[in-house]
C-alpha positions as CSV (number, residue, x, y, z in Angstrom):
1,X,100.5,106.0,62.1
2,X,101.3,107.4,65.5
3,X,103.3,110.5,66.0
4,X,105.9,110.9,68.8
5,X,104.5,112.5,71.9
6,X,107.4,115.0,72.0
7,X,105.5,117.3,69.6
8,X,108.3,117.0,67.0
9,X,108.0,115.0,63.9
10,X,110.0,111.8,63.8
11,X,112.4,111.6,60.9
12,X,110.5,108.5,59.6
13,X,107.4,110.7,59.3
14,X,109.0,113.3,57.1
15,X,108.2,113.1,53.4
16,X,110.6,111.1,51.3
17,X,109.3,112.5,48.1
18,X,109.4,115.8,46.2
19,X,106.3,116.7,44.3
20,X,108.1,119.4,42.4
21,X,110.1,116.6,40.6
22,X,107.0,114.7,39.6
23,X,104.9,115.2,36.4
24,X,101.7,115.0,38.4
25,X,101.0,111.3,38.8
26,X,98.4,111.7,41.6
27,X,96.5,114.4,39.5
28,X,95.7,111.8,36.8
29,X,93.6,109.6,39.1
30,X,90.2,109.2,37.4
31,X,88.3,110.1,40.5
32,X,89.6,112.8,42.8
33,X,86.9,113.1,45.4
34,X,85.6,116.5,46.5
35,X,83.4,117.4,49.4
36,X,81.2,120.4,50.0
37,X,83.9,121.8,52.3
38,X,86.4,121.5,49.5
39,X,84.0,123.2,47.1
40,X,83.6,126.1,49.5
41,X,87.4,126.5,49.7
42,X,87.7,126.5,45.9
43,X,84.7,128.9,45.6
44,X,86.4,131.4,47.9
45,X,89.8,130.9,46.2
46,X,88.4,131.6,42.7
47,X,85.8,134.2,43.9
48,X,82.9,132.1,42.5
49,X,79.6,131.0,43.9
50,X,79.2,127.5,45.1
51,X,77.0,126.7,42.1
52,X,79.5,128.1,39.6
53,X,82.3,126.3,41.3
54,X,80.4,123.0,41.2
55,X,79.4,123.5,37.6
56,X,82.9,124.4,36.5
57,X,85.0,122.0,38.4
58,X,83.0,118.8,39.3
59,X,81.7,115.7,37.6
60,X,79.8,112.6,38.8
61,X,81.6,109.3,38.4
62,X,80.0,106.1,39.6
63,X,77.8,108.1,41.9
64,X,80.6,110.1,43.5
65,X,81.4,113.8,43.1
66,X,84.9,114.4,41.8
67,X,87.0,117.0,40.0
68,X,86.7,117.2,36.2
69,X,89.6,116.2,34.0
70,X,91.0,117.4,30.7
71,X,93.3,115.8,28.2
72,X,97.0,115.7,29.0
73,X,100.1,115.1,27.0
74,X,101.8,112.8,29.6
75,X,98.8,111.0,31.1
76,X,95.5,110.3,29.4
77,X,94.0,113.2,31.4
78,X,94.6,115.3,34.6
79,X,92.6,117.2,37.1
80,X,91.1,120.4,35.8
81,X,93.0,122.3,38.5
82,X,96.4,120.9,37.3
83,X,98.5,123.4,35.4
84,X,99.9,121.2,32.6
85,X,102.7,123.6,31.7
86,X,104.1,124.0,35.2
87,X,103.1,120.4,36.2
88,X,101.6,121.6,39.5
89,X,98.3,122.4,41.0
90,X,97.0,125.8,40.0
91,X,95.0,126.0,43.3
92,X,97.4,124.4,45.7
93,X,96.5,126.4,48.7
94,X,92.8,125.6,48.1
95,X,93.2,122.0,47.0
96,X,90.7,119.3,48.2
97,X,91.4,117.4,51.4
98,X,92.1,114.2,49.4
99,X,95.0,116.0,47.7
100,X,96.2,117.4,51.0
101,X,96.3,113.9,52.5
102,X,98.0,112.2,49.5
103,X,100.0,109.9,49.7
104,X,98.9,109.0,53.2
105,X,102.4,108.5,54.5
106,X,106.0,109.6,54.2
107,X,106.6,107.7,51.0
108,X,105.1,108.0,47.5
109,X,105.5,104.8,45.5
110,X,105.4,106.6,42.2
111,X,108.1,109.0,43.2
112,X,110.3,106.1,44.2
113,X,109.6,104.4,40.9
114,X,110.4,107.7,39.0
115,X,113.7,108.2,40.8
116,X,114.7,104.6,40.0
117,X,113.8,105.0,36.3
118,X,115.5,108.4,36.0
119,X,118.7,106.9,37.6
120,X,118.5,103.9,35.2
121,X,118.0,106.2,32.2
122,X,120.6,108.8,33.4
123,X,118.0,111.5,32.8
124,X,116.6,113.5,35.7
125,X,113.6,114.7,33.5
126,X,112.7,111.2,32.2
127,X,109.0,110.3,32.4
128,X,108.0,106.7,31.6
129,X,105.2,106.4,29.1
130,X,101.8,106.3,30.9
């Protein structure tokens, strides 16, 4: 996606979703990849060594390093960094790059689906069964 040369963001590039109105769909992905740079950012954020950060927050899945999960009441499980009561990242300012980049555009398909379902149900807090 190309940005306009004027230095200002085009209206089509602006996000058309609101993460604060989502129950954390992207945080339930089974593999949320994490790099050494991400680990360093998390280590600094939590005041931990790299080793402790790696031991506490990561897992190996199909040969890739990702964030651990824990059981969730909406989804099967969510990222260990996800605050399940507030339904938001507990380390947002230190989150991994893959989370910073999500959803790779100005639209989030899940958010659009959620808005549609909430409108259909007449309930702004409705969450479809996962």
